[in-house]
C-alpha positions in Angstrom: 11.7 -4.3 5.0 14.0 -1.3 4.9 12.6 2.2 4.9 15.0 3.4 2.2 15.3 2.1 -1.3 17.9 -0.6 -2.0 19.3 -2.0 -5.2 16.8 -4.8 -5.1 13.6 -3.0 -4.1 11.9 0.2 -3.2 11.8 1.0 0.5 8.7 0.6 2.6 7.9 4.3 2.6 8.1 4.6 -1.2 5.9 1.5 -1.5 3.4 2.7 1.1 3.1 6.1 -0.6 2.8 4.5 -4.1 0.1 2.0 -3.2 -1.9 4.5 -1.0 -2.0 7.0 -3.8 -3.2 4.2 -6.2 -5.9 3.1 -3.8 -7.1 6.6 -3.3 -7.2 7.4 -7.0 -9.2 4.2 -7.9 -12.6 5.2 -6.5 -12.5 8.8 -7.7 -14.2 8.2 -11.0 -17.0 6.1 -9.4 -17.6 8.8 -6.8 -18.1 11.4 -9.5 -20.4 9.1 -11.4 -22.4 8.4 -8.2 -22.7 12.2 -7.6 -23.8 12.8 -11.2 -26.7 10.4 -10.7 -28.0 12.4 -7.7 -30.1 15.5 -8.0 -28.2 18.7 -8.3 -27.9 20.6 -5.1 -29.0 17.6 -3.0 -27.2 17.0 0.3 -26.3 13.5 -0.8 -24.6 14.8 -4.0 -22.7 17.4 -2.0 -21.5 14.7 0.5 -20.3 12.4 -2.3 -18.5 15.3 -4.0 -17.0 16.3 -0.6 -15.5 12.8 -0.3 -14.2 13.1 -3.9 -12.5 16.4 -3.1 -11.1 15.2 0.2 -9.6 12.1 -1.4 -8.2 14.3 -4.2 -6.6 16.6 -1.8 -5.2 13.6 0.1 -3.7 12.4 -3.2 -2.1 15.8 -3.7 -0.6 15.9 -0.2 0.7 12.4 -0.5 2.1 13.0 -4.0 4.1 16.0 -2.6 5.5 13.7 0.1 6.2 11.0 -2.4 8.1 13.3 -4.7 10.0 14.8 -1.8 10.9 11.3 -0.6 12.0 10.4 -4.1 14.3 13.5 -4.3 16.1 12.6 -1.0 16.0 8.8 -1.5 16.5 8.2 -5.2 15.6 4.8 -6.5 18.4 2.6 -7.7 18.9 2.3 -11.4 16.3 0.2 -13.2 17.4 -3.2 -14.4 16.3 -2.3 -17.9 19.1 -2.9 -20.3 18.5 -0.7 -23.4 18.7 3.1 -23.3 15.3 3.6 -25.0 13.6 1.5 -22.2 15.2 3.5 -19.5 14.2 6.8 -21.2 10.6 5.5 -21.7 10.4 4.4 -18.1 11.7 7.7 -16.8 9.3 9.7 -19.1 6.4 7.5 -18.0 7.2 8.0 -14.3 7.7 11.7 -14.8 4.4 12.0 -16.6 2.6 10.0 -13.8 4.0 12.4 -11.2 2.9 15.5 -13.2 -0.6 14.1 -13.7 -1.0 13.0 -10.1 -0.2 16.6 -9.1 -2.2 18.3 -11.8 -5.3 16.2 -11.4 -6.2 17.4 -7.8 -4.8 20.9 -8.5 -7.3 21.3 -11.4 -10.1 19.9 -9.2 -9.2 22.5 -6.6 -9.4 25.2 -9.3 -12.8 23.8 -10.5 -14.2 24.0 -6.9 -12.7 27.4 -6.2 -13.8 29.0 -9.4 -17.3 27.5 -8.8 -17.3 29.0 -5.2 -17.5 25.5 -3.7 -15.4 24.7 -0.6 -12.7 22.1 -0.5 -12.1 20.5 2.8 -10.1 17.6 4.0 -12.7 15.3 5.4 -14.3 18.2 7.2 -11.2 18.7 9.4 -10.2 22.0 7.7 -11.0 24.0 4.6 -8.4 24.7 2.0 -8.4 28.4 0.8 -9.8 29.1 -2.6 -6.9 28.8 -5.1 -8.7 31.2 -7.6 -11.6 33.6 -7.4 -15.1 32.7 -8.4 -15.2 32.7 -12.2 -17.8 30.9 -14.3 -15.8 30.7 -17.5 -12.7 29.5 -15.6 -14.9 26.9 -13.9 -16.2 25.5 -17.1 -12.8 25.5 -18.8 -11.2 23.7 -15.9 -14.0 21.1 -15.6 -12.9 20.0 -19.1 -9.2 20.1 -18.3 -9.9 18.0 -15.1 -11.8 15.4 -17.1 -9.1 15.3 -19.8 -6.4 14.9 -17.3 -8.3 12.0 -15.6 -8.4 10.1 -18.9 -4.8 10.9 -19.7 -3.8 9.7 -16.2 -5.9 6.5 -16.7 -4.1 5.8 -20.1 -0.6 6.4 -18.7 -1.4 4.3 -15.6 -2.6 1.4 -17.8 0.6 1.6 -19.9 2.6 1.7 -16.6 0.8 -1.5 -15.3 1.1 -3.2 -18.7 4.9 -2.5 -18.7 5.3 -3.9 -15.2 3.4 -7.0 -16.1 5.4 -7.4 -19.3 8.6 -7.2 -17.3 7.3 -9.8 -14.8 5.8 -12.3 -17.2 7.8 -11.9 -20.4 11.2 -10.6 -19.3 11.0 -12.4 -15.9 13.0 -9.6 -14.3 12.6 -7.8 -10.9 10.9 -4.6 -12.1 7.4 -5.4 -10.8 8.6 -7.2 -7.6 10.7 -4.1 -6.7 7.4 -2.1 -5.9 5.0 -4.8 -4.7 4.3 -4.5 -1.0 5.5 -7.5 1.0 7.2 -9.0 -2.1 10.8 -10.3 -1.7 13.1 -9.6 -4.7 14.0 -12.6 -6.8 17.3 -14.3 -6.0 
């Protein structure tokens, strides 16, 4: 499997980054729900939230790499035929990238404004991105939650469109990004 994108498929690095980010985002909601069920201030709750923050920062770092890789290794044009479909796909991808960046950034702001450290699995601590501020903390908790549900909605549409292409249109759109999949002949 080539590293770089080809006309038939995304390259191995793009696929690796795409699917790693997906797998890291999936448990995030459940980690927060598990933490919410634990007593406030408990060591267990702090540990679960530390995992949530570390995974979120990993998503942020990988998303930056993914976007940089996309800039230097543009994907080949989509096989979509109609202009509105190409525009919708481009807008959807752009929105996903923005949300994948904003989600961990707003989480970082929530932690910083709440005077809570953000580490990467305990290896090192990220600097506070803003000063401690209760009102900012409360506001960005709401923004962070809103962005999560927006990301979830856009991701569901993204998956539904890929499945539609595969099942109904029977084209190569989904197969281009599946890990280990060979493009259709």
